[in-house]
N, C-alpha and C positions, 0 to 999 in steps of 0.2 A: 504494500500500500504506500502510495506516495506521501500521504499525510500521516501524522502520528496521532490521529484521532483516538480518543478513548470512548467515544459515543457508540453504543451498540447498534443504533440505526445505520451509522456509516460503516462500521466494521462488517455488518452483515452483507453489505453490498460490495465493499472494496477490500475486505481483509485478505491477507495472504500475499503471495508474491505475484500472482497472475494479474496482468494488466490487459494484454491482448494476445491472441494467437499470432506469433511472429511470422508464421508461414503464410497465413491467410488474412491477418489483421482483424479477425472477428472479435467482437466485444464480448459476446457470450462465451462462457467456458466450453470448449469443444468436448464432445463425448468421445473419449478414446475407447471405442468398443472393440477391444482387441485382447487376445490372451497373452501375447508375447511382444517383446521389444528387441530390436536388433542391437548387437554389440559393435562398437567401433573397431575392435580388434580382439584377439585371443587374450591379451593382457587385460583389456578393459573388462571382459567377461570374468576373468579370474578375480580381479579386484572387487567386482560387485558381489560375487558369490562368497568371497572372503571377508566381506564387510569392511574392506579398506576404502571403498568408494560408495557414495550414496547415489542410487539411481534405480531405474525401472528394469526389472527382469521379467516378471510374470505378474499378471493382474491379481492373482491370489494373494500376493504379498504387497504390491503397490501399483498404483495407476495414476497418471497425471490428473484425471478428472477427480478421482476420489481424494487425491492429495490436496487439491484446492479447497474442498469441503473440510478436510481435516485442519488445514491452516486457519480457515475462517472461524470454525467453532472454537479452536484452541485460542485464537485471539480474543474472541468474545468472552471466554472463561478466564483469560489471563494466565494460561498455561504455556509450557515450553513446546508442546507438541501434542497432536491428536492421532488417534488410530480408528478409522472407520471399520465396522464389522457388520455382519448381516442383520443383526437385530439388537434391541436393548437387552434381551435375555442373554445373547452371546457376550455382550459387554460385561454383564454381571459375572458370568462364568469365567471369562478370561482373567479378570482382575484377581479372582480367587486362585485360579490355576497358576497364575504367574507368581504367586507368593506363598502358596500352601502345598504341603505334601501330606501323605497319609500319616496320621498321628498328630497333626496340627489342629488348632481350633481357631475360630473367629467369634467375635462378639457382635451381634447384629441387633438393631432396634426391633422392638416388637411391632412397630408400625411400618409394615412393608406391603407392597403389592403381592397379591396371592401367588402369582407365578414365581416370584422370587422366594417366598416362603417354601413353596413346594421344592424348588431347586435346592435350597439350603437344607431343608429338613429330611429330604429323601435321597436325592441324587448325590449330594456331597457326602451324606452319611454313608452311602454305599461305597464311596471312594476313600473312606477313612478320615474325612475331615469333619470334625465336630462343630456344630453351630450352637452357640449359647445366646439366648435372647434376653436383652435388657430393656426394662421400661424406661424410655427417655424422659419421662416426667421428672426424674431425678438423675442427672448425669452421673452421679456417684455410683449408680447401679452398674455402669460399664466397668468401673474399676474393681468392683466386687467379684467380677467374673473372669478376670485375666489371670494367667499363669505364665510360666516360661515357654509354653507352646502356643500362646496367642499371637497370631500374625497380623490381624487387622481388625478395625472397627468398620461397620457397614451401616448406612442409614439413608433415608430419603429426606430431602429438605422439606417438601410438602407431601407427606405420605398419602398415597392413594389406597383407600378412599377416606381414611379417618381425618386427614388434613390437620393433624396435630403437629405444629411447626417444630422442627428439630433444633435443639440447641447446639449448633455447629461448633462454636468457639469453645464452649465448656467441655464438650466431649473430646475435641482435638487436644485441648490442654491436658486432659487426663492421660491420653495415649502417648503424648510426646516424650515424657520422661522415661516411659517404659519401652520406647522404640517401636511404637505401634502406630501405623498410619491410619488416617480416617479416609474411607472411601465413601463418596456421597453421590446418590442418584439425584440429579437436578432436573429431571424430565418435566415435572409439573410446574416448577418455578420458572425454568428457563434462565439463561444468562441475562435476559432483559430485566428480570426482576431481582435476581440474586446471583452473585459470583461466589460460590462456596469457598474458593481458594482464598479470597480476601478475608474470610472469617476463620481460616485455619485448616480447611480440608486439603488433603494431599493429592487425591485423585478424584476426578469428577466423571460420571458416566451419564449418558442420555439414551433414551429410546428416541431416535430421530423420527420415528414413526408418528409421534404425537405432535406437539406444538411446532417443532422446527419444520417438519414437512407441512403440517397444518391443514392438509386437504384429504387425508385418508387415501393417498395415492400409492404409497410404497412403504416398505418396512426397512429399517436400518437402525444401527446403533453406533455409538462413539465412546471412546475412552480418552480423557484429557489428563495429561500428567502435569502437575504443578511445577515439577522440577525443584521443589523446595525440601523434600524429605531426604535426609542423609542416610542412604541405605548402607553405607559403609561403617556406621557407628556400631552396629551389631551384626557383623557379617554372618554369624552362625544362624541368625534368624532367617536370613534371606540368601540361601546358598545359590539359587538360580541367578542372582544378580552379582554375587561376589566370588563365586568359584568358577574355574574354567569350564566352559560348555563344550563337551566332547563333540556335539553336533556341528560346531563351528571351529574345530581345530583348536580348542582351548581358549577361545576369546572370553574375556571377563568384561561384562557389560558396564559395570561401574567405572572401570578404567578406560574403556574405549569410548563410552558415550556420556560420561559425566552426569550432569543433571537430568539428561534424557534417558538414563539407563533403564528405568522401568518400562517406558513406552517402547523403547527399541527392542527390548527383550520380548515384550508382548507381541510385537509385529513378527519377529523372526522365529518365535517358538510356538505359542498357542495358535496364532493366526496361520502361520505356515503349516503347522502340523494338522490342524483340524479343518482348515480350508473355509471357515465361515466368513468369507469376504463379502464386501458390499460391491454390487455390480456398478460399473461406470454410469450406466443409464439411470440407475436408481440414485446415485450420487448427484447427478445432474438435476433430477426431479426435486430432490431434497433441497438443493441450493436455490431453486426457484422459490420454494417455501421460505427458506431462511431470509431471503431478501425483504419479505414483508412481515417478518416476525414482530418487529417493534410496533407497527401500527395495529396488527392483529391483537397483540397482547394488551394494548391499551383498551381496545373494544371488549375483549374477553373479560378483563378485570372490571370495567365499567358495568357491563351487562350482568356479570355474576354478583356484584355488590347490590345492584338494584333488585335482582331476583331474590337474593338472600334477605334483604330488608322486607320484601313482600312476604316471603315465607315466614319470617320471624314474627310478623304481625297477623298471621292467618290462624284463625281459631281451630282449624283442623290439623295443624302441624304441631307435633309434640316438641321437637327440638330441631335446631339447625347448626351445622358445623361450617363456619366460614370465618377464617381468622381476621378478615378485614372488618368484620362487624365490631363496632366499639365495645359491645358487651361480651364478646367472645373471650374465653379464657386465654387464648393464645394471641390475642391482639397485641399485647406489649412486645412479645418476641417477634411477631410479624412486623411491627414497626421497625425493629432493630435490624432484622435480616433482609426483609424485602421492601423496606420503605413504606410499609402499611398496605401493600398490595398482596392479594392471596390467590392470584391466577384465576382460572376459569372453572374450577371444579367446586361443586357444592354437594354436600351430603345432608340428608334430613330424614326425619322419621314421621310417618303419617299416623294419625289416630286410626286404630283398626289393625295395626301391625302388618305382618307379612301378607295377609289376604288383601288388605287395602292397597298395599304396595303393588301387588300383581294387577289389581284392577286399574291402578294409576298408570302403570306401564302400558297395559293394553289399550287404554283410552287415549294415549297421546296421538296427535294427528300430524303435527309438523315435526316435533322433536323425534328423532330416529331412535329405534330400539337397537342400539349398537353397543358392543362391549368396549370398544376403543375409546379414546378421549383425545382432547387437543385439536379436534377438527374445527374448521370454520363453521360447520353446521352443528347445531345443538344435538347432543346424544344423551341417552338415559339407559340405566341398567340397574338390576338388583344384584349387588355383588355377592351376597351370601349364597345365592343359588347358582351363580355363574363364575365370576372371576375367582372367588374364594371357596368354591364348592368343594375342592379337594382337601381343604383344611379341616381339622377337628374342631368341635365346638369350643374347646379351650383356646386353640390357636386363633379362631375368629374373635373370641372375646378379647384376647391380648392385643389383637390388631385393631380393635375398635369397630369391628364389623358385626353389627347386630342384625337380627332377622328382619327388622323393620326399616333398615337403612336403604334409602334410594340415593343413587349418585347421578347428578346431571353435570355433564360437560357442557358448559354454557357457550354457545357459539356467538357469531358476530351478526346474527339477524337483528332486525329492529327489536328493541326490548319489549315494546308493546305486544308484538306477536309472540314472543317467548312467554311472557307472563300470561297472555290469554290462553295459550295452549296448556300451561301448567294449571291455570285456574279451572278450566273445564275438566282436566284429568283428575284434579283433587275432588271436584264435585262428583265425578263418576265413581271415585274410589270409596265414597262414603255411602253408596246406595246398597 
């Protein structure tokens, strides 16, 4: 980028090194829809494969189109580098795979997306990695669960769907003296509302599928490395980064890549070995969404707050979770972390419980019955029977997912139309 702007609206459009395609002078980022790239010489190829030079070899590992998206999101988050992967779920799995081995454990917030809980509680368990859950309402709960085998803390800034704002700085400060990095999912808040690295997070992940794409068009994920965590202080905790890697002729990532050791290892080991890469075409589509992230988030937040206020005053609504509401329990920390904005996700409970919730969902006319979120269109779902269906009743309770909880991802339609659809669906739910 020719300017040193720190404004997210500008970075989303101009971030990274791309200015124009030098061969054709195109302004839009070209889609490099190719599997492979030519080498200048045998020596050039050897240097790339030996990680002595940085460049394109194979799209499974790196692609120019995808690289531009990585640079822009990393710039938005204030990190040293990013790595695009095929989905947000892959991003969650990779950060754990990059730091943990069988016998290790992680401490995760109880307030997590249901798919992440299932990954942590079942798949990781089968691989020998233990996940311990801490209630973030008291950050000291994280410290109570650590031992000499704890490798990371994991949380969501605005947890989906409980929306209980996570105390980033407080938990990061607990982990730092123990050599434990904080990994934060920033999907719901987006870097437009919050940069977790500024509050002490060490690695940030996103499901690009949600607000950054913003149109329900494609699936993708990204990992952003802050470059601020010193992996060399406790080398025994992180052998993948500090010990010679036999798959690359003994390279030591912390020595070769310095502050970008974590993300570099993530690219050439988990990504290379599992192949969960983002296609160039999907990267292009996501970049189109990224360009309008700022203006969309302003409308998402404005509409969500208006709907939350409407629901808060409705006599058939038992409770509303939206941290931007002045009376919300998490409003003070919301002001501190996201400048008082709480994104576009609202959860609430209807009188009549689960049965009323089902009637509400069925009665919606404009708002779509869709499990995803962060779309320009308004979406609604019943998490307990869908997104969190695989969880036990205890796990649902810990995550704040009650049977009466309805989640609405508030879109950018005119607020009057959103409220009208919600109003008539509430009326239908009480019959």
